[in-house]
N, C-alpha and C positions, 0 to 999 in steps of 0.2 A: 493463748499460746500460738494458735494458727495465724493470728494477726501480727505476732512479733516473735518469729522463730528464733531470733538470736538472743532474746530475753533482755537485751540491753543495747542502748545506743552507743556505749563506749566500752568495748572489750579491752582487756589489759594489753599493753604494748607487748609485741613479740620480743622475746629475749634472743639476742644473736649468739646462740650456742655454737661452739666449734663443731666441725664435722667429726664423724666417728673416728677418723684416722688420727685426729689430734688428741691432745691430753684433755679429756673431758671433765674429770671429776673435781679437780681444783676449782674450776669455774662454778660447778654446781655447789660446792662447799661454800664459796664466796657469796652465793645468791641466797642461801638459807641461814637462819639463825640456829637451826638444829644441827645435828651431826650427820655426816656421810660416812658410813662404815663399809669398807671394801674387803674382799677376800685377803686374808693375811693380817688384817688389823685386829688389835685386841678387841674382844667382844663380838667379833663377826660370828663365831660359832653359835653364841647365844642369840644374836639378832636374827640369824637366818631361820631359826626354828619356829614352827607353829605347834599348836596343841597336838595335832594328829601326827604321831610318830611315823606313820607310813609315808608321809609327804617329806621326803628327804632330798631337797634340791639345793642348788647353789646359785643364789641371785648374784648378779654382777655388782649390785650396790644396794644397801639399805639406808634410806634417809629417815632419820628419826626426827619428825617435825617438832619444833619447839613452840610454834604458834600457828594459827590458821594462815598467816601470811606466807608460810613456807610451802603451801600447797601449790599455788599457781606456778612458781618457778620449777617445781618438780614435774608438773604436767607439761610445761613447755619443753623441758629437757627431754622427756620421754618422746614427745612428738618430733622434736628436731633430730633426735638420734635414731629413732625407730625402735628403741628398746621396748619390749613388752612391759606393761605396768601392772603391778598388783597393789591394791590398797588394803592395808591391814588396820583393823580396829583393835579387837581383843585377841585376834589370832586363833579363835576357838572354832572356826568354821570347819566342818568335817571334811569338806572337799579340798581343803588346803588352799583356798582362793587368796589367802593373805600372803602368799609368796609365789615366786615364779623363777624357774630355772633360767639363768643367763639374762635376767631382766632386772627391772628397777622396782624395789619395794618402797612404797610410801607408808611409813609406820606412824599411825596417829596415837600410839600408846601413851605418849606424854601429855595428851590433851584430855585430862581426866577431871577437870573441875566440875563441881556440882553446886548449883545455886538453887536454894529452896525458897519459894515465896509462900509462907504458911497462910497468908490472907487469901490470895487468889488460888491457892492449892495448885501451883504450877512448879515444875522442876526443869531447869535448864542445865544440860550436861554437855561436856566436850565429846568429840567423836571417838576418843579412845577410852571412854569410861566403861566400866564393867557393871554388871548387876549389883555386885557387892558395894561398889562405890555409891550407887544411888540409894540402896537400902540403908546403908550406914548413915547417910545424910538425912533421909526422910523419916526414918522411924522415930527419932527423938521428937519430931513434930506430930507423931501419931498418924503418919501418912505413908503410902506406898504407891509406886507406879506399877501397873500390870506389865510384867516382864516374863522371863523364862524360869527354868527350874534348876539351873546350875549357876552358882553365884559368880564363877570366874568368866562367864560368857560375856563377850563384848556387846554393848548395847547397840552399836551401829549396825553390825550385820544382822543381829537378832531382829531389830526393828524394821530394817529395809526389807527383810523377807516376810515379816508378819508379826511374830512375837507371840508364841503360844506358851501359857504358863498356868500358875495356880489361881489366877483371877480371870481366866478367859470367859467363863460363863457369867461371872458377876459383872465384869466391866469391859469385856472384849479383848481383842488383841492389843499388843503394844501400838500398832499403827492406828488403831481406833482411838487411842489416847494421845496421839501426836498432834500438837497444836501448830508447830512451826519448825522449820529447819533452815540453817544457814548452809548453803551449798556452793561449792566451787565447780563450775562447769569445765568441760574439756578445753575451752578456749581461754581459761583463766578467769572468766567473769565470775564475780561473787554475787549471789542473789539470795534473797530470803523467800522461802516458799511456805505458803500457808493457804487457808481457804480464800483469803483476800488477795494475796500477792502470788503471782505465778501459780494459779490453782491447778493447771494441768500438770505441771511438774510435781506439785504437792500430791496430786492423785497418783502419779507414777511411782513416787518414792514409797508409797504405802503398800508395799507388796511386790514391787518390781525388782527387788534386789538392788545390787550396787551398779546398775546399768547407766545411771544418768548423771553422776557427778560424785564428788567427794563431800560428804556431809561433815562439817566441822563442828556443828552444834545442833542439838535437838532440844525442843521444849515440849514437855509432856504435861498432861492433866494428871494429878494425883488424887488418891481416894483415901478415906479414913481407914485405918487399920488398927485393930484392938491391941492392947498391950501384950496379950497372949492370944494366939490363933488356935482355934479348935482344929486339930489336924491329927493324922495318924494313918495306920494301915490295918486292914483286916486281912489275915493271911490264910490261904487254903493250900492243902497238900495236893499232889498230882492226882490222887484218886477222886478228888472233889472238883476237878477243873470243869467238867460239863455242868454240874449243878451250880457252881459258883458263877459261871458265865451266863447261864439262864437267869439266875437271880440278878446279876449285874444289868442285864438287858431290861428286866422288869423294873428294877430299882431306878434306873436312869430315865425311865419313861416320863416321870413327872417330878423330878427333883427341883427344889428351889434354886433360883439362879445363884444364890450365895455359895452353893456347894459345887466345887469343881473336883472331879475325880479322874484318876489315871490308874488303870489296871495293868500291872507289870508282871510279866513272866520272866523269871530268872532263878538261878541258883543263888540263894541269899548270901550276902557278904558275911565273912566270919564273925564280925561284931554283932550280927543279929542273933548268934547262938542258936541257929535253927537247923544245923546240919548241912549236908551237901546235896540234898535232893532238890529238884526244881519245885518252886512254889509259885502261886499266884498271889500277889499282894495288891489289894485295892487301896491305893492311897487317896487321901482326900484332904481338902482344906476349905474352911468356911470363912468367907469374906464378910464378917460382921461381928457385932458384939454379943449377940444372943446365943450363948453356948447351949442353952437348953433346947432351942430350936434346932441347933446343929446336932445335938445328941439324939433328938427325936428322929431326924432324918436318917442318921446313921443306924439307929436301932431298927429301922425298916429292913435294911440289908442284913443285919444280924438275924432278924426273924426269918427272912426268906432263905438264908443260907448261913447258919451259925458258923463262925470261923473256927479254924483249928487253933489259931493263936491271934492275938491282936496287940498292937502297940498304939494306944490312943492317949495322947498327952498334950494338952495345950502348951505351946511354947512360943517364945518371941518370934516375930516374923523373920528376922535375920537367921535364926537357928533353923527354921523350917526351910527357908530358901537355900540354905547351904547344906542341907542334910544329904543331898545326892552327890555332892562334890567328891567324896572319896571313891565313888564308882568310876569317875572320869579324871584321873590324875593327868598332869601334863606329861606328854610323851606317849600317851595311850595310842596303840595301833587301832585305828578306828575305820569302820566301814559300815555305811548305813543305807537303807532304802525305806520308802514309805508309800502309803496310799491312803485314801479316804474310803470309807464304806458306810452304808446307811443303816444296816441292821445286823444284829447278832443272831442270825437264823441258824438252823441246824447245820447247814453246810459249812458256814463260817466257824461255828463252834467246833465242828469236827477237825477242821484244819488247825485251828489255834490250839486245841487240846492235844492233837497228835504232835505238833511241833513243840509245844511247851513241855510235854513229857520227854521228848527226844533230846531236849537241850539239857544234858546232864553234866554240864561243866560251867565253870565261871569264865566269862569272856564274851558272851553274847546275851542278849535279852530282847524283849519286845514289849512295847507299851501300847495300850489302847486309851487314847485321850477321848473322854466324853466331851462333845462339843455342845452346840445349842446355846440357849440362854441369850445373853447380850451379844455374843459372837454372831448368832444366826439372825438377829434383828437388824443388823447393819445391811442396807440394800446391796445387792450383788454388784452394782456398778458404782458404789460410793468410793471404793478403794480399788487398787489393782490386785489385791489378794485373790488367788485363783478361784476358790469355791467357798461359798457361805452355807450351802445347804447340807453339808456332810453331817451325819449323826455322830460318827466316830472317825478318829484319825489314828492309823496304825504306824508306829515308828519301829522299824527292826534295826537293831544296832549291835555292832561289835565293839568291844573295849578290852583288848588284851595287851600283853606286854612282850610276849615271846614271838619273834619273827617266824619260828617254825610252826606257829598256829595259824598263819595267814591263810593258807589254802583251805583248811578245814572250816575256819570260822567264817570266811567270806562265802564259802559254799553254803553254809547254813543260812546266812542272811539272804543270799540270792534265791535259795530254794523256797524259803517261806514267802518271799515277795512273789515268786512265780506261782506258788499255790494260791495266793490271794488275788491274782490278776482277774480270774473269772468273777470275783465278787466285788471288785473295785468300783467305786463311784466315779473314778476318773481324776480325782483331785491329787495333785502333787504339791508338796510344800518344799520350797527351795532350801530352807534351812535344814531339812532332813535328807537332802540329796547328796550322795557321795561323789567323789571325783570321777568314778566310772560312768556316771550318767552323762548323756550327750552334752557336748559343748553348746550346740544349738538347741538348748532345752526348752525354749519357749513353746514350741508346738505341743509338747507333752505336758505343759503346765497350765497354759492359759487358753481360754476359749477363743474362737475365731474373732469375735468383735473386740474382745478385750486385748487380744494379741495385736490386732491391727492398730488399735489406739496406742498401745505401748510402742509399737514399731514407728509410728508417726512421731511420737514424742522423742524417741531415740534419734530419729533423723533430724529433728529440730535442735537437739542439744548436744549430740555426739555423733555427727554424721560419719566420722572416720572410725567409729567404734574403738576409741582409745580405751574405754572401760569394758574390756571383753574378758578379763580374767574372772569369770563368774558363770553362772548358768545364763547364757547370753541371750539377749534380745537384739537381733540384728536391726540396723536402721531400715526403714521402709525402702523397698526396692533393692536391697542388698541380697546377694545370694547366700549370705551367712558367713560364719567364721570357720575357717578350715582347720584350725588347730586351737588347743586351749590357750596357748600363749598369745 
């Protein structure tokens, strides 16, 4: 990368876009095979929305790409006019980075093809594909790609940030299973990034967020998945929280890699038929065929802390992957914070127990992701993902519908995050960061050496910081971005 900072000897020819005072959008519409939707057009109201209902902005135009060839003209248009640019995959990002007020939205939602190679166990997907698109295509071949935990999530944003899910301990993050990516850079150049081609860009894509270009296609390694996945939840009432957390700490100390678990504090959904009091649900999924070994592993937690209730039922992978979808419907008002930590010691248990019992309403929750396993065996500098040594990752999230709940629920999320600061290991995961988190988020996410490498890559591929509608990494030598647009 340092020998060839432009990544190509032949950048795409500049498009002679009209100046802002001229009629801009007919020219843009002529340059793309997709659609350009403007305020007042049919469909604009639907096109401007993202999953997080708190992000209610009015873009100047939404370009719905019909092919990867539509990307370069949109980038050229944004640079020529000075319009701020947002790139949208699935639109599920909690910070709302898939849209921008008064700017240009490049929507990749139409690029959802999924090609499965069952011999090589690889999967190539378009930049607008969702987790559900991939799972639906791979499960008939007895395979799955390590992705997230809500099936409507877009694969692009999930992967570029890291990709934490139900196979993290068995097979690592989504980025650990990324083999290659087709990328359109800020100057319109199309490149393929992999371990062999543009390796520095490939390193940066795997955890650096959407800072370096528009990924129009991802190729992943897939793994065998059984016809039914041993999965479920052990549930504990509020009076059992300290005991259950101590047992969770002991249990996770030496679990097989095949078992990934997430301990969730929440008021259970009505369809759980468990009442309206807060509970701790230890969810788990076993990435393997041996259900007896899975049951033996889960029995250890039952012995350490017998649950008050349990829901354990082997189900098809697609059913398990979509089981949390009802908690996060489109239009949810969402506000999240996160941190990593290393141990469930007495002080951490006190904070989580107190806050868990206090949360006596539906609309917020928090998860403890047990890390380790394959995730932790990836060398720290192999990808740009911020931290590999974390034992646990805490995600504190709000998911409500009524605007009148905004102040109360965001205060809870902020309060728990503040309580955990003294116990934090310092890791931040950009996919769990909300819109309130700093624009120039890089110093709070990446280490000094990793940040310097990312900033140098940014300088090489996007020196003008076109891709800044994100938790931004400023180009090397830049003072940073003054505003989110």
